[in-house]
C-alpha positions as CSV (number, residue, x, y, z in Angstrom):
1,M,3.2,-37.3,-9.3
2,P,2.6,-34.1,-11.5
3,E,0.5,-32.6,-9.1
4,T,3.6,-32.9,-6.6
5,Q,5.6,-30.7,-9.2
6,H,2.8,-28.1,-9.5
7,L,2.6,-28.0,-6.1
8,H,6.6,-27.9,-6.0
9,D,6.4,-25.2,-8.8
10,V,3.3,-23.0,-7.6
11,L,5.3,-22.8,-3.5
12,V,8.6,-21.2,-5.8
13,H,6.2,-18.7,-7.5
14,L,4.7,-17.8,-4.3
15,R,7.8,-17.5,-2.7
16,R,9.1,-15.5,-5.4
17,I,6.5,-12.9,-5.1
18,I,7.1,-12.5,-1.6
19,R,10.7,-11.9,-1.7
20,A,10.3,-9.7,-4.7
21,T,8.1,-7.9,-3.0
22,D,10.3,-7.5,0.4
23,L,12.9,-6.4,-1.7
24,Q,11.0,-3.6,-3.0
25,S,9.8,-2.6,0.3
26,K,13.5,-2.3,1.3
27,R,14.2,-0.5,-1.7
28,V,11.4,2.4,-0.7
29,V,12.1,2.3,2.8
30,K,16.2,3.0,1.9
31,A,15.1,5.4,-0.5
32,C,13.2,7.5,1.4
33,G,12.8,6.7,5.3
34,L,9.2,5.5,4.8
35,T,7.4,2.4,4.7
36,I,4.8,1.6,1.8
37,P,2.2,1.5,4.2
38,Q,2.9,5.1,5.4
39,I,3.7,6.6,1.5
40,M,0.2,5.0,0.8
41,V,-1.6,7.3,3.6
42,L,0.3,10.2,2.8
43,R,-0.8,9.6,-0.5
44,A,-4.4,8.7,0.3
45,I,-4.5,12.4,2.3
46,E,-3.0,14.5,-0.7
47,E,-5.4,12.8,-3.0
48,L,-8.6,13.3,-0.3
49,G,-7.3,16.5,1.3
50,D,-8.2,17.2,5.0
51,V,-9.7,13.7,5.7
52,T,-11.0,11.4,8.5
53,V,-9.0,8.2,9.6
54,R,-11.7,6.4,8.4
55,R,-12.0,7.7,4.8
56,I,-8.1,6.7,4.8
57,S,-9.3,3.3,5.9
58,D,-11.1,2.8,3.0
59,N,-8.7,4.3,0.4
60,V,-5.7,2.1,1.2
61,S,-7.7,-0.8,2.2
62,L,-6.3,-0.9,5.9
63,S,-8.3,-1.3,9.4
64,Q,-8.8,1.9,11.3
65,A,-6.2,0.8,14.2
66,T,-3.2,0.4,11.7
67,V,-4.2,3.6,10.1
68,T,-4.3,5.4,13.5
69,T,-1.0,4.1,14.3
70,I,0.6,5.1,11.2
71,L,-0.7,8.6,11.3
72,N,1.2,8.7,14.8
73,R,4.1,7.7,13.2
74,L,3.7,10.5,10.5
75,E,2.6,13.2,12.9
76,E,5.7,12.6,15.0
77,R,7.6,13.3,11.7
78,K,6.0,16.2,10.8
79,L,4.3,14.9,7.8
80,V,1.0,15.2,9.1
81,E,-1.2,17.1,11.5
82,R,-4.1,16.7,12.8
83,V,-7.0,19.3,12.7
84,R,-10.3,20.0,13.8
85,A,-12.7,19.6,11.2
86,Q,-14.2,23.3,10.9
87,K,-18.2,22.9,10.8
88,D,-18.4,19.9,13.3
89,K,-15.7,20.3,15.9
90,R,-15.8,16.8,17.2
91,I,-14.2,15.3,13.5
92,V,-11.0,15.2,13.5
93,N,-9.0,15.3,10.2
94,A,-5.6,14.5,9.1
95,R,-3.6,16.9,6.6
96,L,-0.3,17.2,5.0
97,T,2.0,19.7,6.1
98,E,4.6,21.2,3.7
99,E,6.8,18.7,4.4
100,G,4.4,16.1,3.8
101,S,3.9,17.1,0.5
102,N,7.4,17.5,0.0
103,M,8.4,13.9,0.7
104,L,5.6,12.6,-1.3
105,L,7.5,14.5,-4.5
106,T,10.7,12.1,-3.5
107,T,9.3,8.8,-2.7
108,P,10.2,6.4,-5.5
109,P,7.6,4.2,-7.3
110,L,6.2,1.8,-5.2
111,L,5.7,-0.4,-7.9
112,H,8.1,-1.9,-11.0
113,E,6.8,0.1,-13.9
114,K,7.4,-3.1,-15.9
115,F,4.7,-4.9,-14.0
116,I,2.4,-2.5,-14.9
117,M,2.5,-2.6,-18.2
118,E,2.7,-6.4,-18.5
119,F,-0.2,-6.3,-16.7
120,E,-2.3,-3.7,-18.5
121,S,-1.2,-5.7,-21.6
122,L,-2.6,-8.5,-21.3
123,D,-6.6,-9.3,-22.9
124,G,-9.3,-8.3,-20.1
125,W,-10.0,-11.9,-19.8
126,E,-6.1,-12.4,-18.8
127,Q,-6.3,-10.0,-16.2
128,T,-9.8,-11.6,-14.8
129,Q,-8.0,-15.1,-14.9
130,M,-5.2,-13.9,-12.8
131,L,-7.7,-12.0,-10.2
132,S,-9.6,-14.6,-9.8
133,S,-6.9,-17.2,-9.3
134,L,-5.0,-14.8,-6.9
135,Q,-8.5,-14.3,-5.0
136,R,-8.4,-18.7,-4.8
137,V,-4.9,-18.6,-3.1
138,A,-5.9,-16.3,-0.8
139,M,-8.6,-18.2,0.0
140,M,-6.4,-21.3,0.2
141,M,-3.7,-19.8,2.2
142,D,-6.5,-18.2,5.1
143,A,-5.2,-14.8,4.3
144,E,-8.6,-13.3,2.2
145,H,-9.7,-11.6,5.3
146,L,-6.3,-10.0,6.7
147,D,-5.8,-6.4,7.3
148,A,-3.6,-5.9,3.8
149,A,-3.5,-3.1,1.6
150,P,-1.4,-3.3,-1.9
151,L,2.0,-3.6,-1.0
152,L,2.8,-2.1,-4.3
153,D,1.1,0.7,-4.8
154,I,-0.7,0.7,-8.7
155,H,-0.2,4.5,-9.4
156,A,3.6,5.2,-9.9
157,P,4.2,8.8,-8.9
158,T,4.7,11.5,-11.2
159,T,7.9,12.4,-10.0
160,S,12.8,4.4,11.5
161,H,12.2,1.1,9.9
162,D,9.0,0.4,11.9
163,R,6.8,-1.8,9.9
164,Y,3.9,1.3,10.0
């Protein structure tokens, strides 16, 4: 019987995590009009400079197809532009526009500072245990191979409702 209660409790806590993530995502969209993956792509471009879709994809842990879709939307909003590389004209890089840089100055934190403080205050073994448990949960849910960037970014910044 205790196993049934454990299962119930695990499912309740998973739902709470999903709900908290969803609420934060909605707050971010309401605050700046961008989705979390869009902000992550903008931040990757800011960090990496003129950059290919592949490097952005690797940086944010999203497929190249997903990043391309995000870049199309950001380009429509004049937040990024695509430019040909100087040395090899076959290579197309994404670059932040001035509007994109300004947008990043006003985007809200993507992860609650409380979570960052709480996680960083854990001993190393506790952080490792948490990571291991979450990896196991993802595997149990057949989710370990899904295209998913961190929905909540781990770096708080210094300062349309599409999915991507």
